[in-house]
N, C-alpha and C positions, 0 to 999 in steps of 0.2 A: 591526427590523434582521434580515435573513437572512444567515447566514454560510455559506460553503462553504470547507472546509478540505481541502487536498490534502496527504497525508502520504506520505513516502518512507522509504527504508531508514535514513536518519539518525536517525529518531525511535526506531528499535529498537536502534540501535548500542550504546547504554549498557546495554541489557538483555543484551548478549552476542551479538546476532545481527549478522553481518557485512554491510557495505555491498557495493555491486556495483562501481561505477566509481572509487572512490577508490583511492589507493595502497594496495596489499595487499588490495584488495577481491576479491570472489568471481571476477570475470571476469579477474583476473590469474592466478588459479590454475586455472581451468577454461575451456576453449574453449566459447563459446556454441554453436557448431555441433555440439559433441559431446553436450551435455546439455540444451539448451533450445530445440529446434526439433522440429516434427513429423517431419522427416527423420531426426533423431538417434534418436527413439523407434522409428521403423520400422527402423532399421539395428541398433540395439543396445538393446532395451527393458531389458534386465537392468542395463546401465550407468546409464541414465536413472533407473530405479527406485532404484538404489543412491544416486545423488546426492541425490534427494529424500527418501529414507529417512533419510539423514544430516541433512538440513536439518529434516525433521519432528521428529526426535529433539531437535535443538538448540532448535526452537521449543517443544516440550513442556517442556523443562528451563528455558527462560527465563521471567522474570517481567516483568510491566509495570513501567515506571519512572515517575518523577515527572511526566514529560511526558504519558504516557498518562493518568495519573489526573487531571491538570489539564485535559485536553481532555474527559474524562468529566464533570467538574464544570461546564465551560462548556456542554457539550451538555445537561446537565440544567437549566441556568439560561437559556440563550438559544436561539433557533431556530438550530441549528447542524447542518449536514450534513457528515459526514466521508467523504471520498473517499480510498481509500488505494491505493497501488501495492504495498503490503506484502502478503505472502501468509501472514504469521503472524496469530495471533489474540489479539494483546496488547491491541488496542483493546477487544475484547469482554470480555476477562478483567478490564480495568480499569473496565468498566461502560459502554462506549460502544456505539453502533450504527455500523457503518462499511459503506460500499459498496466491495467488493473488485473493483477493475476488472482486476486481473491474477490473480484466482482465489485459492484457499485451500489451503495445505498440508494441512490436516486434513480435506479433502474429497476424495473419489475421483470419477472421471467415466468413464462407459462410452463408449468411442469408437464404439460401434455404435448404441446407442439414446439416448444423452446423459443417462441416468439419473445422478443424484448421490446419494451417501450418505456418511456419515462414514468416513474412511479409517482402516484399521488402522494401528498404529504403523509397521509395515513392510509395504509393498506388494510383490507378486511378479507375475511375468509370467503365472503360471498362475491367478491369482485370476479368479473368475467374477463377473460383474455379477449382483447379487441380483434384478434384474428380468428380463433377457432371458437370463441364464445363459451368455452368451458370454465366453470368456476374453480380453476386450479392454479391460481396465481401465487407467486411466492416472491420474496426478495431476491434480486439477482446477486446472491452472495454464495461464495464457495464455502460450503460448511465442512466441518471435519469429517473425514471419510470420502470426500469428493476430490476430484482431480482439478488443480488450479488451471486457470485459463492461460491461453497463449504460450504454452510451454515450448512448443516447437520454434516459435518466433523468438522467444527469449534465449533459447539455446544458440540460435543462429547469431543473434547480436552478441552474445558472450564470446562466440568463437572468432568474431571479427574485432573485438575490443582490444584496446591497448592499455585501458585503465578501468578498474572496477572499484566502485566506492559504495559502501554500505552506510546508511545514515539512519539513526533512530530505530534500530531493530535489535531485538534480544538475541537473535541468532539461535532460537530454540525451535522455530517451526520450519519443517521441511516441506518442499524442496528448496525454498529460498536460503535456509541456513547452510546449504551445501554449495551455494554459488562461489563463495571464497575459496574453497578447496578446488572447485572446478577451475577457477581463475589461476590458482597457483600451478596446477597441472599444465595449464596452457602457457605459463610464463608471463602472465598478465600482472602488472603492478596493482597492488590492492591497498585501499585506504579505508579505515573505519573512523566515522565521525559519530560520536554517541555521548550520551549523558555520562555513562559509566561503561566499563569494559563489557562486551557481550560474551556469550558462551564461547565464541570462536575468536576472541580477540588476539590470541597468540598467532593466529594464521595470517594476520595482516602485516604488510610491509611497513605501514605507517598508521598510527592511531592518534587520535585527538579527542579529548573529552571535555564536556561542558554543555551548557544549554545550546539547543540547536540554532536559536536565533542569534547567537554570538559566533559559534564556531563554523557554521555553514557559510554565512556571508564572508567571513574572514577567509575561509578556504577558497571560495569562489573568486574573491578579489585577487588572491595570489595567483590563481590559475590564469585569470585574464591578464594580469600584469606579465606573467611569465610568457604567455602567448605573444603579447605585444613586443616584448624584448627579443624573442626569437624572430619575429617578422621584421 
């Protein structure tokens, strides 16, 4: 069995990191066009850096929760690939390896030469790229209007999967929102674990709703038990 798991902001919400599209989420408090587009960065890089510096600080202070640790246990036991829309590093700190399709808060990117390196706690517009020395550093985040990272690899993993699981995502942001339809076309079993039904909830074979720290460890425990019974 090969498992592909997509995770979204709902997975990290109980670690204190805000979601984006729910009531009271990030995009109710900040305009996307002001802080999360290439045009916003070109217009006011200081404002964009301030926004991501705050989010980076929150990320550093947060801790992985029970759902993160459960997925790490699953990945250590069964062939599991975690694809995340999250830009925090809580998967890694819990012991998982994750494919970050929307980038990483704790990485910096040179807009000139595309070099990447660990971001300082606070990035500034005058920071120079350690490779090409130009002052064109930006957060290594996929902004609206940009192409998500690792799509070829993700599509290959989806083609080889026997189970697709979506955890803590609204189902509103593409291309990730289209993964369940892709899985259905391939005949792959699909499961949604979420606080409440996503936009594409009706497309899943199985749905479970509740706090991630409750339903994810429970689902993982059932998966591991079923594997032991089969073996």
